[in-house]
C-alpha positions in Angstrom: 34.5 30.3 16.8 33.0 27.3 15.3 31.6 27.1 11.9 27.8 26.3 11.1 26.5 25.6 7.8 23.0 25.7 7.7 20.8 24.4 4.5 17.6 24.9 3.3 15.7 26.3 0.5 12.8 28.3 2.7 14.9 31.8 2.6 12.5 32.8 6.2 14.1 29.6 7.6 17.6 30.6 6.8 17.0 33.8 7.8 15.8 32.8 11.5 18.2 30.1 12.2 21.2 32.1 11.0 20.3 34.7 13.5 19.6 32.0 16.1 23.5 30.3 15.5 24.9 33.4 15.4 23.4 34.1 18.8 24.9 31.4 20.1 28.5 32.4 18.8 28.7 30.3 15.2 29.9 32.0 12.4 27.3 30.7 9.3 27.5 29.8 6.0 23.6 29.2 4.2 23.1 26.7 1.4 19.5 26.1 -0.5 20.3 23.0 -2.2 22.6 19.6 -2.0 25.1 21.3 -4.8 25.4 24.4 -2.9 25.9 22.5 0.6 28.6 20.4 -1.4 30.8 23.2 -2.7 30.6 24.9 0.5 31.9 21.5 2.6 34.6 21.3 -0.2 36.0 24.5 0.7 35.5 24.4 4.7 34.1 21.3 6.5 31.5 22.8 9.2 31.6 22.0 13.1 27.8 22.0 12.6 25.5 21.1 9.9 22.1 22.0 10.3 20.0 20.8 6.9 16.1 20.3 5.9 15.3 16.7 5.6 13.6 17.9 2.1 15.8 19.8 -0.6 14.9 20.5 -4.4 17.7 18.2 -5.5 17.6 15.3 -2.8 17.6 14.8 0.9 19.6 16.4 3.1 20.8 13.3 5.1 22.4 12.6 1.7 25.4 15.4 2.9 26.6 13.2 6.0 28.6 11.0 3.1 30.6 14.2 1.6 31.9 14.8 5.4 35.6 14.6 5.5 35.4 13.2 8.9 32.5 12.1 10.2 33.2 12.5 14.0 34.2 16.5 13.7 30.9 17.6 12.5 27.4 17.1 14.5 25.0 16.7 11.8 21.1 18.0 12.9 18.5 17.4 10.7 15.3 19.3 10.7 12.0 18.3 8.7 8.1 18.9 8.4 7.6 15.4 7.2 8.3 13.5 10.3 7.9 9.9 10.7 9.5 7.3 13.2 11.2 5.5 10.2 12.9 8.7 8.7 13.6 9.4 12.2 15.6 6.0 13.2 17.4 6.0 9.4 18.4 9.5 10.1 20.1 8.6 13.3 21.6 5.5 11.7 23.1 7.2 8.9 25.0 9.9 11.5 22.7 12.7 12.1 22.9 13.3 15.9 20.0 14.7 16.2 16.6 15.4 15.0 14.1 18.2 15.2 10.5 18.2 13.5 9.1 21.5 12.1 8.2 24.0 13.7 11.4 23.9 15.3 11.3 24.0 19.1 13.6 27.3 20.0 15.0 26.1 23.0 16.1 22.8 22.0 18.1 24.1 19.3 19.5 26.3 21.4 20.6 23.2 23.9 21.8 21.5 20.9 24.0 24.5 19.7 25.5 25.2 23.1 26.5 21.2 23.6 28.2 21.2 19.8 31.5 23.2 20.3 32.6 20.7 22.8 31.8 17.6 20.6 35.7 17.7 18.5 37.2 18.0 22.5 34.8 15.7 23.8 35.7 12.8 20.9 39.5 13.7 21.5 38.9 13.0 24.8 37.2 9.9 25.0 39.4 8.1 22.5 42.2 9.0 24.9 40.6 7.3 27.3 39.4 4.6 26.0 43.1 3.6 25.1 44.2 4.3 28.7 41.5 2.5 30.4 41.7 -0.7 27.9 44.8 -1.3 29.2 43.8 -1.1 32.5 40.9 -3.5 32.0 38.4 -0.8 33.0 36.1 1.7 31.3 33.9 4.3 32.8 32.2 2.1 35.7 32.6 -1.4 33.7 35.5 -3.7 34.4 36.7 -6.4 32.0 39.2 -6.8 29.4 37.8 -10.1 27.6 37.4 -9.6 23.8 33.6 -9.1 24.0 33.9 -6.2 26.6 36.5 -4.5 24.1 33.8 -4.5 21.6 31.3 -3.0 24.1 33.6 -0.4 25.1 34.1 0.5 21.2 30.4 1.0 20.7 29.8 2.8 24.1 32.8 5.7 23.0 31.2 5.6 19.5 27.8 6.6 20.8 28.7 8.5 24.0 29.6 12.1 22.2 26.2 11.8 20.2 22.3 12.5 21.1 21.4 9.3 19.5 19.0 6.7 21.3 20.7 3.7 22.9 18.6 0.4 23.3 20.9 -1.9 25.9 20.0 -5.8 25.9 21.3 -8.1 27.9 20.4 -10.7 30.9 20.2 -9.4 34.4 23.4 -8.9 36.2 25.2 -8.0 33.2 25.8 -4.4 34.0 23.1 -2.3 31.9 22.9 0.5 34.4 26.3 0.7 34.5 26.8 0.9 30.9 24.2 3.7 30.7 25.9 5.3 33.3 29.4 5.5 31.5 27.5 6.6 28.2 26.3 9.8 30.2 29.4 10.4 31.6 31.5 10.2 28.8 28.7 12.5 26.5 28.4 16.2 26.8 25.6 15.9 29.1 27.6 14.8 32.0 27.4 17.9 34.1 23.9 17.6 33.8 21.7 14.6 36.1 21.6 10.9 35.2 18.5 9.2 36.6 17.7 5.7 36.6 14.3 4.3 36.5 13.0 0.8 36.7 9.8 0.4 34.8 9.1 -2.7 35.8 9.1 -1.5 39.9 6.8 1.3 39.5 2.9 0.3 39.9 1.3 0.8 36.2 -1.0 3.4 38.2 1.7 5.9 39.0 4.3 5.0 36.5 2.8 8.1 34.2 2.9 10.6 37.2 6.7 9.3 37.9 7.0 10.1 34.2 5.9 13.6 33.5 4.9 14.6 37.1 1.4 15.7 37.7 -0.3 18.9 39.4 -2.0 19.5 42.5 -5.6 17.7 42.6 -5.3 15.5 39.4 -6.1 12.1 41.4 -6.5 11.4 44.8 -3.6 11.9 46.9 -1.9 14.7 44.8 -1.7 16.9 47.3 1.0 19.1 45.6 2.7 19.5 42.4 5.1 16.9 41.3 8.0 17.3 38.7 8.8 13.7 36.6 11.8 12.5 35.5 11.4 14.0 32.3 11.4 17.6 34.1 14.0 16.9 36.8 16.6 15.4 34.4 15.9 18.3 31.6 19.4 18.4 29.7 20.3 15.1 30.9 20.4 11.4 30.5 17.2 9.2 31.5 17.5 5.6 31.9 14.9 3.4 31.7 15.5 0.0 32.3 12.7 -3.3 31.9 11.6 -0.7 29.0 9.0 -3.8 28.1 7.2 -3.3 31.0 5.7 0.3 30.8 1.9 0.0 30.1 0.7 0.2 26.2 -1.4 3.3 26.6 1.8 5.4 28.3 4.0 3.9 25.3 2.1 6.0 23.2 3.0 9.1 25.4 6.7 8.3 25.5 6.9 8.2 21.5 5.7 11.5 21.4 8.2 12.5 24.1 10.5 11.0 21.5 9.8 12.5 18.6 8.8 16.2 19.9 10.6 16.9 22.7 7.4 17.7 24.9 5.1 16.4 27.5 2.0 17.2 29.9 2.1 16.4 33.4 -1.1 14.2 34.7 -3.7 17.0 35.2 -2.9 19.6 32.6 -2.7 20.5 29.0 0.4 22.4 29.2 3.4 21.1 26.9 6.3 21.2 28.5 9.7 21.2 26.6 12.3 18.6 27.6 15.9 18.2 26.5 16.6 14.7 27.8 18.7 11.6 25.9 17.0 8.0 26.7 19.1 5.2 27.2 16.4 2.1 27.7 17.3 -1.7 28.8 15.8 -5.0 28.6 16.5 -8.5 29.5 14.0 -9.8 27.2 14.5 -10.2 23.4 12.6 -6.7 22.3 11.4 -8.3 18.9 10.0 -11.2 21.0 8.3 -8.2 22.8 6.7 -6.5 20.4 5.4 -10.3 18.8 4.0 -10.7 22.3 2.8 -7.1 22.3 4.2 -6.1 25.3 6.4 -3.3 23.4 4.8 -1.0 20.5 6.3 -1.7 17.1 6.6 2.1 16.4 8.5 2.8 19.9 10.5 -0.4 19.4 11.8 1.2 16.0 12.7 4.5 17.8 14.3 3.1 21.0 16.3 0.7 18.7 18.8 3.6 17.0 22.1 2.4 18.2 21.3 -1.3 20.0 24.0 -2.7 22.2 24.2 -6.2 23.5 25.5 -7.0 26.7 28.0 -9.6 27.1 27.1 -12.6 29.6 29.8 -13.5 32.1 29.9 -17.1 31.2 31.4 -15.7 27.5 34.0 -13.3 29.3 36.6 -15.7 29.9 39.1 -14.5 32.6 37.0 -11.1 33.4 35.6 -14.0 35.7 38.4 -14.2 37.9 39.1 -10.6 37.0 36.1 -9.6 38.5 36.0 -11.7 41.2 39.6 -10.2 42.4 38.5 -6.8 42.0 35.1 -7.3 44.3 37.4 -9.4 47.0 40.2 -6.3 47.0 37.2 -4.1 48.0 36.5 -5.9 50.9 39.5 -6.3 52.3 40.0 -2.8 51.9 36.8 -2.3 53.6 37.4 -4.6 56.4 41.2 -4.1 56.8 41.9 -7.7 55.7 44.2 -9.9 53.6 42.0 -12.5 52.4 42.9 -14.7 49.1 41.0 -17.4 46.9 42.7 -21.0 46.6 43.4 -22.1 43.5 40.8 -24.3 43.5 38.0 -21.9 44.1 39.4 -20.0 41.2 39.0 -23.1 38.9 35.5 -24.1 40.2 34.5 -20.1 39.5 35.5 -20.7 35.6 33.4 -24.0 35.8 29.9 -22.2 36.6 27.8 -20.7 34.0 27.0 -17.8 36.0 23.2 -17.6 35.5 23.0 -14.2 37.4 26.1 -12.9 35.8 28.1 -9.7 37.4 25.8 -9.5 40.3 26.0 -13.1 41.0 29.6 -13.3 41.4 29.9 -10.1 43.5 27.3 -11.5 45.7 29.3 -14.8 46.0 32.4 -12.9 46.8 30.9 -11.4 49.8 29.0 -14.2 51.3 32.5 -16.3 51.0 34.7 -13.2 52.5 32.2 -13.8 55.6 32.8 -17.6 56.1 36.7 -17.3 55.1 39.4 -16.8 57.6 42.4 -16.3 55.9 42.0 -18.4 52.5 38.7 -18.8 50.8 38.6 -22.4 50.0 36.3 -24.1 47.2 34.1 -25.5 50.1 32.9 -22.2 51.0 31.2 -21.2 47.4 27.6 -22.3 47.0 26.6 -25.9 45.8 26.0 -24.3 42.2 29.2 -22.8 42.1 31.4 -25.3 44.1 30.0 -28.4 42.0 29.4 -27.0 38.6 28.5 -30.1 37.2 25.2 -31.1 35.7 22.3 -31.2 38.9 21.4 -34.8 40.5 18.2 -36.5 39.0 15.3 -36.7 41.4 13.7 -40.0 41.3 9.7 -40.6 42.6 8.4 -43.5 43.7 5.1 -44.3 41.5 2.0 -43.7 43.3 3.7 -40.7 45.2 1.2 -37.9 45.5 1.7 -34.5 43.7 2.3 -33.0 47.3 4.7 -35.2 48.3 6.5 -35.0 44.6 6.1 -31.0 44.8 8.2 -30.8 48.0 10.7 -33.0 47.3 11.5 -31.3 43.8 11.5 -28.0 46.0 13.5 -29.2 48.7 15.9 -31.0 46.2 16.2 -27.5 44.2 17.2 -25.8 47.3 19.4 -27.5 48.4 21.1 -27.6 45.1 20.8 -23.9 44.4 21.9 -22.7 48.1 19.6 -19.6 47.2 15.6 -19.0 48.0 15.6 -16.5 44.8 17.9 -19.0 42.7 15.5 -21.6 43.3 12.4 -19.9 42.8 13.4 -18.8 39.8 14.2 -22.3 38.7 11.1 -23.8 39.7 9.5 -21.2 37.7 7.4 -19.8 40.8 7.5 -16.5 42.8 9.7 -16.2 45.8 6.6 -15.5 47.8 5.5 -18.5 46.7 8.6 -20.5 48.0 8.4 -19.1 50.9 4.9 -19.9 51.6 5.5 -23.4 50.6 8.5 -23.8 53.1 6.6 -22.6 55.9 3.7 -25.0 55.4 6.1 -27.7 55.5 8.0 -26.7 58.5 4.4 -26.2 59.6 3.7 -30.0 59.4 6.6 -31.1 60.3 6.0 -29.3 63.6 2.4 -30.4 63.7 4.0 -34.3 63.4 6.2 -34.2 65.9 3.6 -32.6 68.1 1.1 -35.8 67.5 3.3 -38.6 69.0 3.6 -36.4 72.0 -0.1 -36.2 72.9 -0.7 -39.5 72.1 2.2 -40.3 74.8 0.0 -37.9 77.2 -2.9 -39.7 76.3 -1.4 -43.5 77.2 0.1 -42.5 80.5 -3.5 -40.9 81.3 -5.0 -44.4 80.3 -2.3 -46.6 82.1 -2.9 -43.8 85.8 
């Protein structure tokens, strides 16, 4: 039977929290001060330390330093003096969860019901970590380079906790796969994992997507809708592109993180939720705060356990490992036996991979389609097969801006071999690029027709 140490100087709180913990199958010891708690911990280390933040002789979070092994004890902090700073500090110092008085009973019960599995889960993760590292695989991630080994260690340490995770990295580095790996190695793995790209949802609809809405709450709301926080109860919610959430909605998100409650659009009834948040951004979050894209208080609440996702260009031999993995998958799907030529592998290593793993996967798929038996270097896109610096573009003095613009667009497109990548390099939207190319095509067609029409006029005059 798991053992819980309850530390609080309020007799009434000690009484009802003890009854609740016993009802969840715990043996319970009580302490009303740091000194009393330390005496008990020297005799028996608890599986759960449930402590008030403010105690007569100090702060409850100080007890974390008295644990013999932090990995085997869950630390849950309860306080009536809530602030973003104290929450972040508590979680960073070792608390696995943080509750505000008056305590939400259902949320506390949910925490306690997961606790008895924590020690077993940590041992399972530790064994799995070592086994998978030998194979260059960890959860949904693939790679054996030092940067990936460091990433695996961070994911393995944070997975069994309830800490909020902030994944920072370039597009295509695998942030959603990392989030899914954390979820599947956590106590929530049997509950839902729901991803939401905040940048792909209209600002007018994202509040409804996150919190849900009641029937008739706005035009088109013809029925009640449960949002992500409600559908993800007990599980993990992955919020990608977190800096794209509107400022006014960031306040409501912060409230959910602090209180564990939210309200559907169109109602004032609070709904409790037990959801772990994992966020991601491809921007520098501190720069996003400076630019006014991300509230500073929300940033500090999300930045409890930041993890940097390594770009592919820094992962060494993982480039070949990943390329071969993608090729093996395609060979199996298509009953083929295609291989990479040595020169192709060399070209892959020489490329900087601005699109990271996503770009590499797309390249392998295209090359697989074009190749017969061997994927030669000439099948690679120009940016891969010719990784040297891009050629210079010369223009004649006196050229019109329209002419220079067209030459630059066409040269960039020829160099990239991809309209999306060319648009990114030029700093324009993909739609703008398509519109420009369509205009150039129409212009060329008009020029070809003009001589033909002139010839017809000459024939008519001659007749």
